C-alpha positions as CSV (number, residue, x, y, z in Angstrom):
1,M,46.6,91.3,102.6
2,S,49.3,89.6,104.6
3,V,52.2,87.8,103.2
4,S,54.1,85.1,105.1
5,A,57.5,83.6,104.2
6,P,60.2,81.5,105.8
7,A,62.4,83.4,108.2
8,G,65.1,85.3,106.4
9,A,63.4,85.1,103.0
10,M,63.1,88.1,100.7
11,I,59.6,89.1,100.0
12,P,58.6,90.9,96.8
13,V,56.3,93.7,97.8
14,G,54.2,96.2,96.0
15,P,52.9,96.7,92.4
16,E,56.0,95.2,90.8
17,T,56.6,91.4,90.7
18,P,60.4,91.2,90.6
19,T,62.4,88.0,90.3
20,V,65.2,87.6,92.9
21,T,68.1,85.3,92.0
22,S,71.1,84.6,94.3
23,L,74.5,84.6,92.7
24,G,76.3,83.2,95.7
25,P,78.7,84.9,98.2
26,A,79.2,88.5,97.0
27,S,82.9,88.4,98.1
28,A,84.9,85.7,99.7
29,V,88.4,86.2,101.2
30,T,91.1,84.9,103.5
31,S,92.2,88.2,105.0
32,T,94.2,88.7,108.2
33,S,95.5,91.7,110.0
34,V,97.7,90.3,112.8
35,A,99.8,87.3,113.7
36,E,101.8,86.0,116.7
37,Q,104.3,83.2,117.0
38,V,103.8,80.8,120.0
39,G,106.3,77.9,120.0
40,D,106.7,76.6,116.5
41,R,103.3,77.8,115.2
42,I,102.3,81.2,113.7
43,W,98.8,82.0,114.9
44,T,96.6,84.4,113.0
45,I,92.9,85.3,112.7
46,T,90.6,86.3,109.8
47,S,88.9,89.7,109.6
48,G,85.7,90.9,108.0
49,V,84.2,87.4,107.9
50,S,81.7,85.8,110.2
51,P,82.5,83.9,112.3
52,V,86.2,84.8,112.6
53,Q,88.6,81.9,112.2
54,V,91.7,81.4,114.3
55,G,94.4,79.3,112.6
56,A,97.8,77.9,113.6
57,F,100.3,77.8,110.7
58,D,103.1,75.2,110.6
59,P,106.0,76.8,108.8
60,V,107.6,73.4,108.2
61,G,104.6,71.6,106.8
62,R,103.2,74.9,105.3
63,T,99.7,74.0,106.5
64,V,97.2,75.4,108.9
65,D,96.9,72.4,111.1
66,R,94.7,73.8,113.8
67,K,91.7,76.0,113.2
68,F,88.6,77.1,115.2
69,S,86.1,79.9,115.2
70,L,85.3,82.5,117.9
71,P,81.6,83.2,118.8
72,T,82.0,87.0,118.8
73,G,83.9,89.7,116.9
74,A,84.2,90.9,113.3
75,G,88.0,90.5,113.3
76,A,91.2,91.3,115.1
77,W,94.1,93.7,114.9
78,A,95.8,92.7,118.1
79,M,97.6,89.6,119.5
80,T,100.2,88.8,122.2
81,H,101.2,85.8,124.2
82,L,102.3,84.8,127.7
83,G,104.0,81.4,127.6
84,T,101.8,79.1,125.6
85,D,98.7,81.2,126.1
86,L,97.7,83.4,123.2
87,Y,95.7,86.5,123.7
88,I,93.5,87.9,120.9
89,G,91.9,91.4,121.0
90,L,88.8,91.7,118.8
91,Y,86.7,94.5,117.4
92,T,83.0,94.8,117.3
93,P,82.9,94.1,120.2
94,G,86.3,94.6,121.9
95,D,86.4,91.1,123.5
96,L,89.7,89.7,124.8
97,Y,90.2,86.0,124.4
98,K,92.7,83.6,125.9
99,V,93.6,80.7,123.7
100,D,95.4,77.7,125.4
101,T,97.6,76.7,122.4
102,T,98.3,73.3,123.9
103,T,94.7,72.3,123.9
104,G,93.2,74.8,121.4
105,T,90.5,76.0,123.9
106,A,89.4,79.6,123.7
107,T,87.9,81.6,126.6
108,K,86.7,85.1,126.7
109,V,88.4,86.8,129.7
110,A,87.5,90.5,129.4
111,Q,86.0,93.2,127.2
112,F,87.4,96.6,126.6
113,G,84.8,98.6,124.8
114,S,84.1,98.1,121.1
115,F,87.6,97.9,119.5
116,I,90.9,96.6,120.8
117,W,93.6,98.0,118.5
118,S,96.7,96.8,120.3
119,L,97.9,94.3,122.8
120,A,101.2,93.6,124.6
121,A,102.4,91.3,127.4
122,T,104.3,92.7,130.4
123,P,107.3,91.0,132.0
124,D,105.3,90.3,135.1
125,G,102.6,88.3,133.3
126,K,99.9,90.8,132.5
127,V,98.3,91.9,129.2
128,V,97.9,95.6,128.3
129,A,95.5,96.8,125.6
130,G,95.0,100.0,123.6
131,T,91.4,100.8,122.5
132,Y,89.2,102.8,120.2
133,P,87.1,105.1,120.3
134,D,87.9,106.0,123.9
135,G,91.7,106.1,123.2
136,G,92.1,104.1,126.4
137,V,94.8,102.0,128.0
138,H,93.7,98.9,129.9
139,E,95.3,96.0,131.8
140,Y,94.2,92.4,132.3
141,D,95.7,90.2,135.0
142,P,95.5,86.5,134.1
143,A,96.4,85.4,137.7
144,T,93.3,87.1,139.2
145,G,91.0,87.7,136.2
146,S,90.9,91.4,137.3
147,T,91.1,94.4,134.9
148,R,92.4,97.9,135.4
149,T,91.9,101.0,133.3
150,Y,94.4,103.9,133.0
151,G,91.8,106.0,131.1
152,A,92.5,107.9,127.9
153,A,96.1,108.1,127.0
154,V,95.5,111.6,125.7
155,A,92.3,113.5,126.4
156,G,90.3,113.9,123.2
157,E,92.2,111.4,121.1
158,Q,90.3,108.2,120.0
159,Y,93.1,105.7,119.1
160,V,95.7,103.9,121.0
161,R,96.9,102.2,117.8
162,S,100.0,100.6,119.2
163,I,101.2,99.5,122.7
164,A,104.3,98.1,124.4
165,A,105.3,97.6,128.1
166,D,108.2,96.8,130.3
167,A,108.4,96.2,134.0
168,T,107.6,99.8,135.0
169,T,106.1,101.6,132.0
170,I,103.4,101.2,129.3
171,Y,104.1,102.9,126.0
172,A,101.0,104.0,124.1
173,G,101.1,105.1,120.5
174,V,98.3,107.5,119.9
175,G,96.4,109.1,117.0
176,T,94.8,110.9,115.1
177,K,97.2,113.5,116.4
178,A,100.4,111.6,117.1
179,H,101.6,111.2,120.6
180,L,103.8,108.6,122.3
181,I,102.7,108.4,125.9
182,A,104.8,106.8,128.7
183,I,102.5,105.7,131.5
184,D,103.9,104.7,134.9
185,R,102.3,101.3,135.6
186,A,102.2,101.9,139.4
187,T,101.0,105.5,139.6
188,G,99.3,106.1,136.2
189,A,101.4,109.2,135.8
190,R,102.1,109.9,132.1
191,R,104.3,112.0,129.8
192,D,104.5,112.5,126.1
193,V,107.9,111.4,124.8
194,L,107.3,112.2,121.2
195,P,109.6,115.2,120.2
196,A,107.7,118.3,119.3
197,A,109.1,118.2,115.8
198,Y,106.9,115.2,115.0
199,A,103.7,116.6,116.4
200,D,102.2,117.1,112.9
201,R,102.1,113.3,112.3
202,T,98.8,111.5,112.5
203,F,99.7,108.3,114.4
204,V,102.4,106.5,116.3
205,A,101.1,103.4,114.5
206,T,103.5,100.6,115.4
207,L,105.7,99.9,118.4
208,A,108.3,97.2,119.2
209,L,110.2,96.8,122.5
210,D,113.1,94.6,123.3
211,G,115.1,95.2,126.4
212,T,115.7,99.0,126.5
213,K,115.3,99.4,122.8
214,L,112.0,100.9,121.7
215,A,111.1,101.4,118.0
216,A,108.1,103.5,117.0
217,S,106.7,104.3,113.5
218,L,105.1,107.5,112.5
219,S,102.4,108.0,109.9
220,P,102.0,109.2,107.2
221,T,105.7,109.8,106.6
222,G,107.1,106.3,107.0
223,T,109.4,107.4,109.8
224,M,110.8,105.2,112.5
225,L,112.2,106.6,115.8
226,V,114.5,104.4,117.9
227,Y,114.6,105.1,121.6
228,D,116.7,104.0,124.5
229,T,114.1,103.7,127.3
230,A,116.8,104.6,129.9
231,D,116.7,108.1,128.3
232,L,113.6,108.8,126.1
233,S,114.7,112.3,125.3
234,N,116.8,111.8,122.2
235,P,115.5,109.1,119.8
236,V,117.3,108.3,116.5
237,E,115.3,109.1,113.4
238,V,115.2,106.5,110.6
239,Q,113.5,107.6,107.4
240,T,112.3,105.0,104.9
241,P,112.9,106.0,101.2
242,G,110.8,106.0,98.1
243,G,107.7,107.7,99.3
244,D,106.5,105.0,101.7
245,Q,104.0,106.4,104.2
246,Y,103.4,103.6,106.7
247,I,105.5,101.1,108.6
248,T,103.1,98.3,109.4
249,A,105.4,95.9,111.2
250,I,108.6,96.2,113.3
251,T,110.6,93.4,114.9
252,I,113.7,93.9,117.0
253,D,116.2,91.0,117.0
254,G,119.4,91.9,118.9
255,P,121.3,94.6,117.0
256,D,118.8,94.4,114.1
257,I,115.5,96.0,113.5
258,Y,113.3,94.6,110.7
259,L,110.5,96.7,109.3
260,G,107.8,96.4,106.6
261,T,106.5,99.4,104.7
262,R,103.6,100.5,102.6
263,P,102.5,101.2,99.9
264,S,105.6,99.6,98.3
265,G,105.4,96.4,100.5
266,T,109.2,96.5,101.2
267,L,111.1,94.6,103.9
268,Y,114.1,96.6,105.4
269,R,116.7,95.9,108.1
270,Y,118.2,98.6,110.2
271,R,121.6,97.9,111.7
272,D,124.4,100.1,113.0
273,G,122.7,103.3,111.8
274,A,122.2,102.0,108.2
275,L,118.9,101.1,106.6
276,T,119.1,98.2,104.0
277,R,116.4,97.3,101.6
278,L,116.0,93.5,101.6
279,G,113.2,93.1,99.1
280,S,109.5,92.9,98.4
281,P,107.3,89.8,98.1
282,Y,105.0,91.7,95.8
283,D,103.9,95.3,95.1
284,G,101.7,96.6,97.9
285,A,102.4,93.8,100.3
286,Y,101.1,94.5,103.8
287,F,103.3,93.1,106.6
288,N,101.3,92.2,109.6
289,R,104.2,90.7,111.5
290,I,107.9,89.9,110.9
291,F,109.5,86.9,112.7
292,V,113.2,85.9,112.9
293,D,113.8,82.2,113.5
294,G,117.0,82.2,115.5
295,A,117.8,78.5,114.9
296,S,117.8,78.8,111.2
297,S,118.2,82.6,110.8
298,T,115.1,82.6,108.7
299,I,113.3,85.9,108.2
300,R,109.6,85.1,107.9
301,A,106.6,87.4,107.6
302,E,102.8,87.0,107.9
303,L,101.0,89.1,105.3
304,T,97.3,89.7,104.5
305,S,96.8,86.2,103.2
306,Q,100.2,84.6,103.0
307,V,103.2,83.6,105.1
308,V,106.5,84.3,103.3
309,D,110.1,83.2,103.9
310,F,112.9,85.5,102.8
311,D,116.1,84.1,101.5
312,E,118.7,86.8,101.9
313,A,121.3,85.1,99.8
314,S,119.1,85.3,96.7
315,G,116.9,88.2,97.8
316,S,113.8,86.1,97.0
317,F,110.6,85.3,98.9
318,T,108.8,82.0,99.0
319,G,105.1,82.3,99.9
320,T,102.4,80.0,101.2
321,D,98.8,81.1,100.6
322,L,96.8,80.7,103.8
323,G,93.6,79.8,101.9
324,Q,95.3,76.9,100.2
325,A,97.1,76.0,103.5
326,G,93.8,75.4,105.3
327,L,92.3,78.7,106.2
328,P,89.8,78.9,103.3
329,P,88.1,82.0,102.0
330,A,84.8,82.9,103.7
331,P,82.0,85.4,102.8
332,E,83.0,88.9,103.9
333,Q,81.3,92.3,104.2
334,A,81.2,93.9,100.7
335,M,82.6,97.4,100.2
336,A,81.6,98.4,96.6
337,I,79.6,97.0,93.7
338,A,79.6,97.6,89.9
339,A,78.1,96.0,86.9
340,T,79.6,95.6,83.4
341,P,78.1,93.8,80.3
342,T,80.0,90.6,81.2
343,S,80.5,90.7,85.0
344,V,79.4,92.0,88.4
345,L,82.2,93.2,90.6
346,V,82.2,93.3,94.4
347,S,85.1,94.6,96.3
348,G,86.3,93.8,99.8
349,K,89.6,93.4,101.7
350,A,92.6,93.2,99.4
351,G,90.7,92.2,96.3
352,V,87.7,92.3,94.0
353,Q,85.4,89.4,93.4
354,V,84.6,89.0,89.7
355,H,81.2,87.3,89.0
356,D,81.1,86.0,85.5
357,L,77.6,86.5,84.1
358,A,78.1,83.9,81.3
359,T,79.3,81.0,83.5
360,G,77.8,82.0,86.9
361,G,81.2,81.4,88.5
362,S,83.4,83.9,90.3
363,S,87.1,84.5,90.8
364,R,89.2,86.9,92.9
365,T,91.6,89.6,91.7
366,F,94.2,90.7,94.3
367,L,94.3,94.4,95.0
368,P,96.7,96.0,97.5
369,G,94.0,97.9,99.4
370,E,90.2,98.2,99.5
371,A,88.3,99.5,96.4
372,K,85.8,101.9,97.9
373,T,84.5,102.9,94.4
374,M,84.3,101.1,91.1
375,T,83.3,102.9,87.9
376,P,82.9,101.0,84.6
377,V,83.8,103.2,81.6
378,G,83.8,101.5,78.2
379,N,86.0,98.4,78.4
380,S,87.6,99.4,81.6
381,V,86.8,99.6,85.3
382,Y,88.3,102.4,87.4
383,L,88.9,101.9,91.1
384,G,89.3,104.4,94.0
385,V,91.3,102.5,96.6
386,Y,91.8,103.0,100.4
387,T,94.3,103.5,101.9
388,L,96.4,106.4,100.4
389,A,93.6,107.3,97.9
390,R,95.1,105.3,95.1
391,L,93.6,105.1,91.6
392,W,93.6,101.9,89.6
393,Q,92.3,100.6,86.3
394,M,91.5,97.0,85.3
395,N,89.5,95.0,82.8
396,P,85.9,93.8,83.6
397,D,87.2,90.3,84.0
398,G,89.7,91.4,86.7
399,S,92.8,91.2,84.4
400,G,95.1,94.0,83.5
401,L,95.1,95.7,86.9
402,H,97.5,98.6,87.1
403,E,97.9,101.8,89.2
404,L,97.2,105.2,87.7
405,G,98.5,107.2,90.7
406,Q,97.7,108.7,94.1
407,I,95.5,111.6,94.9
408,G,97.8,113.0,97.6
409,N,96.7,116.2,99.2
410,E,96.4,114.5,102.6
411,Q,93.5,112.4,101.3
412,T,93.2,108.7,102.1
413,R,89.7,107.4,101.4
414,P,87.8,107.6,98.1
415,T,84.1,107.9,99.0
416,D,82.2,108.0,95.7
417,A,82.8,108.3,91.9
418,A,81.0,109.2,88.7
419,Y,81.9,109.5,85.0
420,D,81.3,112.7,83.0
421,D,80.7,111.8,79.3
422,R,81.2,115.3,78.0
423,S,84.8,115.7,79.2
424,R,85.7,112.0,79.4
425,T,86.6,112.7,83.1
426,W,86.4,110.3,86.0
427,L,85.3,112.2,89.1
428,I,86.2,110.9,92.6
429,S,85.2,112.4,95.9
430,T,87.4,111.8,99.0
431,E,87.7,112.0,102.7
432,P,91.0,113.3,104.2
433,D,93.5,111.4,106.3
434,Y,92.9,110.8,110.0
435,G,92.7,114.1,111.9
436,K,92.8,116.2,108.7
437,Y,90.2,118.6,107.3
438,D,88.7,119.3,103.8
439,G,87.9,116.5,101.3
440,T,88.4,116.8,97.6
441,L,86.9,116.5,94.2
442,V,89.4,114.8,91.8
443,E,89.2,115.0,88.0
444,Q,91.1,112.1,86.4
445,H,91.1,112.9,82.7
446,L,91.1,109.5,81.0
447,E,92.4,110.6,77.6
448,S,95.4,112.7,78.8
449,G,96.0,111.0,82.2
450,A,96.1,114.4,83.8
451,R,94.7,114.8,87.3
452,E,93.3,117.8,89.0
453,V,92.5,118.0,92.7
454,H,90.0,120.5,94.1
455,R,90.4,120.5,97.9
456,G,87.8,122.2,100.1
457,V,85.3,122.3,97.3
458,V,82.6,121.6,99.8
459,P,83.5,124.1,102.4
460,H,84.8,122.7,105.8
461,Q,83.6,119.1,105.0
462,S,84.7,115.9,103.5
463,V,83.0,115.1,100.2
464,R,80.8,112.0,100.6
465,S,79.0,111.7,97.2
466,V,79.3,112.9,93.6
467,T,77.2,112.8,90.5
468,T,77.6,114.7,87.2
469,A,75.8,115.9,84.1
470,D,76.7,118.2,81.3
471,G,80.1,119.0,82.8
472,I,78.8,120.1,86.2
473,A,79.6,118.1,89.4
474,Y,77.1,117.8,92.2
475,L,78.7,117.1,95.6
476,G,77.3,115.9,98.9
477,G,79.2,116.9,102.0
478,A,79.7,115.3,105.4
479,T,80.3,117.4,108.5
480,R,82.8,115.0,109.9
481,N,85.9,115.7,107.9
482,S,87.8,112.6,108.9
483,L,88.1,110.1,111.7
484,G,89.4,111.9,114.8
485,T,88.0,115.4,113.9
486,D,85.1,117.3,115.2
487,P,82.6,118.9,112.8
488,I,83.1,122.6,112.0
489,L,79.6,123.1,110.6
490,P,76.3,122.2,112.3
491,E,74.9,120.7,109.1
492,A,76.1,119.3,105.8
493,T,75.6,120.9,102.4
494,V,75.2,120.0,98.7
495,V,77.3,121.9,96.2
496,A,77.1,122.4,92.4
497,F,80.6,122.9,91.1
498,D,81.9,123.8,87.6
499,P,85.3,122.0,87.3
500,R,86.1,123.6,84.0
501,H,86.0,127.1,85.5
502,N,86.9,125.9,89.0
503,R,84.0,127.7,90.7
504,M,81.0,126.9,92.9
505,L,77.6,127.5,91.3
506,W,75.6,127.2,94.4
507,E,75.6,125.7,97.9
508,S,72.5,124.4,99.7
509,A,71.7,123.1,103.1
510,A,68.8,121.3,101.5
511,L,67.5,119.5,104.6
512,P,68.0,120.9,108.2
513,D,70.4,119.1,110.5
514,A,71.6,116.7,107.9
515,Q,75.1,115.5,108.8
516,T,75.9,113.5,105.6
517,Y,74.5,113.5,102.1
518,S,75.1,109.8,101.5
519,D,74.3,109.6,97.8
520,L,73.3,111.9,94.9
521,V,71.5,111.0,91.6
522,L,70.2,113.2,88.8
523,Y,66.9,111.8,87.5
524,R,64.4,113.5,85.2
525,G,65.7,117.0,85.7
526,R,65.9,116.7,89.5
527,L,68.8,116.1,91.9
528,Y,67.9,113.4,94.5
529,A,70.0,113.4,97.7
530,T,69.9,110.9,100.5
531,T,71.0,111.6,104.0
532,D,72.5,109.4,106.7
533,D,69.4,109.7,108.8
534,G,67.0,108.3,106.2
535,R,65.7,111.4,104.4
536,L,65.4,112.1,100.7
537,A,65.8,115.6,99.3
538,V,64.6,116.6,95.8
539,I,66.6,119.6,94.6
540,D,66.5,121.8,91.6
541,P,69.9,121.3,90.0
542,A,69.9,124.8,88.5
543,T,69.4,126.7,91.8
544,G,70.0,124.3,94.7
545,K,66.5,125.0,96.0
546,L,64.6,122.2,97.7
547,V,61.5,121.2,95.7
548,G,60.4,118.1,97.6
549,S,61.3,115.6,100.3
550,A,60.4,112.2,101.6
551,T,61.4,109.7,104.3
552,L,63.2,106.6,103.2
553,G,63.9,104.9,106.5
554,A,66.1,105.4,109.6
555,G,69.6,105.2,108.0
556,Q,71.7,105.6,104.9
557,S,70.5,104.8,101.4
558,R,72.1,104.3,98.0
559,L,70.2,105.1,94.7
560,T,70.5,103.8,91.2
561,I,68.6,104.4,87.9
562,A,67.1,101.5,85.9
563,R,65.0,101.6,82.7
564,S,61.9,101.4,84.8
565,G,62.7,104.1,87.3
566,L,64.7,105.3,90.2
567,Y,65.5,102.7,92.9
568,G,67.5,102.5,96.1
569,T,68.4,100.3,99.1
570,D,68.9,100.9,102.8
571,N,70.3,97.4,103.4
572,K,66.9,96.2,104.6
573,R,64.9,96.5,101.4
574,V,65.0,97.7,97.8
575,F,62.6,100.6,97.2
576,K,61.3,102.6,94.2
577,V,61.1,106.4,94.2
578,T,58.3,107.7,92.0
579,P,58.6,111.5,91.2
580,N,55.7,113.8,92.0
581,P,55.9,117.1,90.0
582,T,53.7,118.9,92.5
583,G,54.8,117.4,95.9
584,A,56.7,114.8,97.7
585,P,57.9,111.7,95.8
586,T,56.3,108.4,96.5
587,V,58.5,105.7,98.1
588,S,57.4,102.1,97.7
589,T,59.1,98.8,98.8
590,V,59.9,96.5,95.9
591,V,61.8,93.7,97.8
592,D,62.1,93.3,101.5
593,G,64.1,91.1,103.9
594,L,67.6,91.9,102.6
595,A,69.4,92.1,106.0
596,A,72.5,93.1,104.0
597,Q,75.8,92.7,105.8
598,I,78.0,95.3,104.2
599,Y,81.1,97.2,105.3
600,S,79.9,100.8,105.0
601,Y,77.2,102.4,102.9
602,P,74.4,100.4,101.2
603,L,75.2,98.8,97.9
604,V,73.1,98.7,94.7
605,T,73.8,99.0,91.0
606,T,72.0,98.6,87.7
607,S,72.8,96.0,85.0
608,S,74.5,97.4,81.9
609,T,71.2,96.9,80.0
610,G,69.2,98.7,82.7
611,D,66.7,95.9,83.2
612,A,67.9,94.5,86.5
613,L,69.4,95.5,89.8
614,Y,72.3,93.9,91.8
615,T,72.4,94.3,95.5
616,I,73.4,92.4,98.7
617,K,71.3,90.0,100.8
618,G,73.0,88.9,103.9
619,R,76.5,88.4,102.4
620,D,75.2,87.1,99.0
621,L,75.1,88.9,95.7
622,V,71.5,88.9,94.3
623,R,70.0,89.9,91.0
624,I,66.6,91.6,91.0
625,G,64.8,91.3,87.6
626,G,61.3,91.7,86.3
627,L,61.2,95.5,87.1
628,R,58.6,97.7,85.4
């Protein structure tokens, strides 16, 4: 029997007759990562939405009075300008656009791989770019339209996260093992000018150059080095206080250097060897760019979704929301999903979209980071947040958001979470910071507030997935420890771990050549594990032995348990897994045609009553009911 439907429609398939209801955009946001001032306008561009929107903000009228979309790219981290021409470096793909700001016309002029991380203009009218994952340095000449590549800044490193240039030299800030490379523009000769004492840092993440003064930030210690380019051998160290790990923006203005830090979201000024705290617009503010208006001596900053002015006399900030100013929210790629009795939560960039099940409406709760995991427990929802592996708690309606703490231990990205009823413990799995090894299992004890971190619990891997039952944690490994590392092991493993006694019960390479166990679920006495290459392992949770397997598809899948059975999604479809006591489980398609546009791993969750699923179609949140 053949079934036809309009293009893009979801098709219920198989023995079940589900009902599919769209609840609107899963998550909508105005989120930016870069800004550049050209004349009297601050130009910025949205990230994570499609199509990306370029906007010009008028600081006097406090409106976005020019706006247009680009036909390619998922977002941007890089901008620079030459005269009235604005250059934008995109990611996915790494297209370079020139925008004539006098006419508003945009033209693609070059492409540098898949991801342009950084751009800078040279005094002789060229544009230099730093890229990922080749860790390359490239140059575009607007006069001729020609390009030049200088190759990888450092062999084996993937990121040129920051870049600056003067008449003779390109300065490339490299990670995941920090280097600051000075490249001779004429010959291509290079040397590392980062002192050996800072070689343990992960990134030279931000660069600013004015005349012969070069300022460079180091992650994850929130350190700034100030160089004289006439003699690069002896930089001055400036250490930000208070545990800040990142300097996300640096601007040099004569004798002053302004910098913005994270996670506190603080603006500082460095002058005559002294660092002065100026203030913070809000906790967790992310400074994309800092501007100094010479005529009015106004200090202004572009943040994730705001432009703020700083009044030094009062120490206060006045902000304009870019969404309200004319750069409205747009559907983004969702990152995590969770269901409570009253709401469905979908996380994205700098916030969580709260879908009210009673009214059908949605609202957004600001979050200084990206919730990679969301775990409802009772009347609360617990969030594992990237970056800095921060732990937060809020109410199901998005109110009452507050931070519980940071995982530390060189971890940056929560990957999965589960709740253990027996011990009232929230379990979080993590991936380490760029260039670091060994993920963790974290026990956050909800009654006492105590936190225990077990690093290296899945040997020589990051921990990608976690589930729990009867006080035992089951963990899925990933051979890639973090971005910028090479695998130590040839295949990933699944581990059973007893947190109470801090010991491994068993370790199993359940499926040959698996590189990541994307998800784990305990169902009817068996442990079900999905891999990143589309396989399903059925494991005896007592011994770790493989008792069955099946093929789910070609990529990653996420599983969830409903009253009527075990379900999953691979972004293309929702499927049901039917156990077989004597052999391989049966996998049947329930709903097809999802074409989900999500940020990372597939997203699916079960309603609090167990009678429906929530997942993503395109960029919309959908409810799948009628399951049996």
